C-alpha positions as CSV (number, residue, x, y, z in Angstrom):
1,M,-14.5,-36.0,13.8
2,E,-16.2,-37.0,10.6
3,G,-17.6,-34.2,8.4
4,I,-15.5,-31.5,9.8
5,P,-12.5,-30.0,8.0
6,N,-9.4,-30.0,10.2
7,D,-7.9,-27.0,8.4
8,K,-10.9,-24.6,9.1
9,K,-12.1,-23.0,12.3
10,I,-15.7,-23.8,13.1
11,I,-18.3,-21.2,14.4
12,L,-21.4,-22.8,15.9
13,F,-24.2,-20.3,16.2
14,D,-27.9,-20.1,17.0
15,G,-29.4,-20.6,13.5
16,V,-32.7,-18.9,14.3
17,C,-31.3,-15.8,16.0
18,N,-31.3,-12.7,13.8
19,L,-28.4,-11.2,15.7
20,C,-26.4,-14.4,15.3
21,N,-27.2,-14.6,11.6
22,S,-26.1,-11.0,11.1
23,S,-22.9,-11.8,12.9
24,V,-22.2,-14.8,10.7
25,Q,-22.8,-12.6,7.6
26,Y,-20.4,-10.1,9.0
27,V,-17.7,-12.7,9.6
28,I,-18.2,-14.2,6.1
29,K,-17.8,-10.7,4.6
30,H,-14.5,-10.1,6.5
31,D,-13.1,-13.6,6.3
32,K,-10.6,-12.7,3.5
33,K,-8.5,-15.9,4.2
34,D,-11.4,-18.3,4.1
35,N,-10.6,-19.5,7.6
36,F,-14.1,-20.2,8.9
37,R,-16.9,-22.7,8.4
38,F,-20.3,-22.3,10.1
39,V,-22.7,-24.8,11.8
40,A,-26.1,-24.0,13.3
41,I,-26.2,-25.3,16.9
42,Q,-29.6,-26.7,16.2
43,S,-28.4,-28.9,13.4
44,E,-27.5,-32.6,13.7
45,L,-23.8,-31.8,13.1
46,G,-23.9,-28.9,15.6
47,Q,-25.2,-31.3,18.2
48,K,-22.5,-33.9,17.4
49,I,-19.8,-31.3,17.7
50,I,-21.1,-30.1,21.1
51,K,-21.2,-33.6,22.3
52,H,-17.8,-34.4,20.9
53,I,-16.1,-31.5,22.6
54,G,-18.0,-32.1,25.8
55,I,-20.0,-28.9,26.2
56,S,-23.0,-29.2,28.5
57,Q,-26.4,-28.6,26.8
58,K,-26.9,-25.9,29.4
59,N,-24.1,-23.9,27.8
60,I,-25.3,-23.8,24.3
61,D,-27.0,-20.4,24.6
62,S,-23.8,-19.1,23.1
63,V,-21.6,-18.8,20.1
64,I,-18.9,-21.5,20.1
65,F,-15.6,-21.2,18.4
66,Y,-14.0,-24.6,17.7
67,N,-10.6,-25.2,16.2
68,P,-10.8,-28.9,15.5
69,G,-8.5,-31.1,17.4
70,K,-7.0,-28.1,19.3
71,V,-9.3,-26.0,21.4
72,Y,-12.8,-24.4,21.8
73,Y,-14.1,-21.2,23.3
74,Y,-17.6,-20.0,24.0
75,K,-19.4,-16.8,25.1
76,S,-17.2,-13.7,25.1
77,S,-14.0,-15.6,24.7
78,A,-15.3,-17.1,21.4
79,A,-16.2,-13.6,20.1
80,L,-12.6,-12.4,20.9
81,E,-11.0,-15.4,19.3
82,I,-13.1,-15.0,16.2
83,A,-12.0,-11.3,16.0
84,K,-8.4,-12.3,16.5
85,S,-8.7,-15.0,13.8
86,L,-10.1,-12.4,11.3
87,G,-6.8,-10.5,11.7
88,G,-6.1,-7.0,10.7
89,I,-7.9,-4.3,12.7
90,F,-10.2,-6.9,14.3
91,T,-7.2,-8.1,16.4
92,Y,-7.5,-4.9,18.4
93,A,-10.7,-6.3,19.9
94,T,-8.5,-8.6,22.0
95,I,-7.8,-5.6,24.3
96,F,-11.1,-6.6,25.9
97,R,-9.2,-9.5,27.4
98,I,-8.1,-7.1,30.2
99,I,-11.7,-7.3,31.4
100,P,-12.1,-10.4,33.6
101,S,-14.0,-13.2,31.7
102,G,-16.7,-13.3,34.5
103,I,-17.6,-9.7,33.7
104,R,-17.4,-10.2,29.9
105,D,-19.5,-13.3,30.1
106,F,-22.1,-11.5,32.4
107,L,-22.6,-8.9,29.6
108,Y,-22.6,-11.6,27.0
109,D,-25.3,-13.6,28.8
110,Y,-27.4,-10.4,29.3
111,I,-27.4,-9.8,25.5
112,A,-27.9,-13.6,24.8
113,K,-30.9,-13.7,27.1
114,N,-32.5,-10.8,25.4
115,R,-31.4,-11.4,21.8
116,Y,-34.8,-12.7,20.5
117,K,-36.7,-9.8,22.1
118,W,-34.3,-7.2,20.8
119,F,-33.3,-8.6,17.4
120,G,-36.1,-11.1,16.6
121,K,-36.1,-14.8,15.8
122,N,-36.7,-16.8,12.6
123,E,-39.0,-19.8,12.4
124,S,-36.2,-21.9,11.0
125,C,-32.4,-21.9,10.5
126,M,-31.0,-19.6,7.9
127,I,-30.6,-21.3,4.5
128,P,-27.4,-20.0,2.8
129,T,-27.4,-18.7,-0.7
130,P,-25.8,-21.0,-3.3
131,E,-22.7,-18.7,-3.3
132,L,-22.3,-19.2,0.5
133,K,-23.3,-22.9,0.8
134,S,-19.7,-24.1,0.9
135,K,-19.1,-22.1,4.0
136,F,-21.8,-24.0,6.0
137,L,-21.4,-27.5,7.3
138,G,-24.1,-30.0,8.0
């Protein structure tokens, strides 16, 4: 797909969600190997990626972890794959795979449904600082 580096893992996130933006900042801070690039789901590129990988528009109330040309994950599985890809101590988060995905996703959906109420919402997508601009696509 055009405009996406094949050697980076892509995290699609809700660009107006404060919780999501904080999570992106956390991943950037701990991405010591520069593995990740970020795309707001609301962006034109975010919408193209979702269409390209075949995710229903109903399922975009979630973080999506996309390894171009290989695989994608969303909801709790995406969060666990991101932790695994960060490496180090974060790989211990994969222990939560022992919890069935239905239960993990139920909890994920509950948080996602309430994220604006609990953490707030921005009027527009986050604009990265000049130092971080290279980490964002689209």
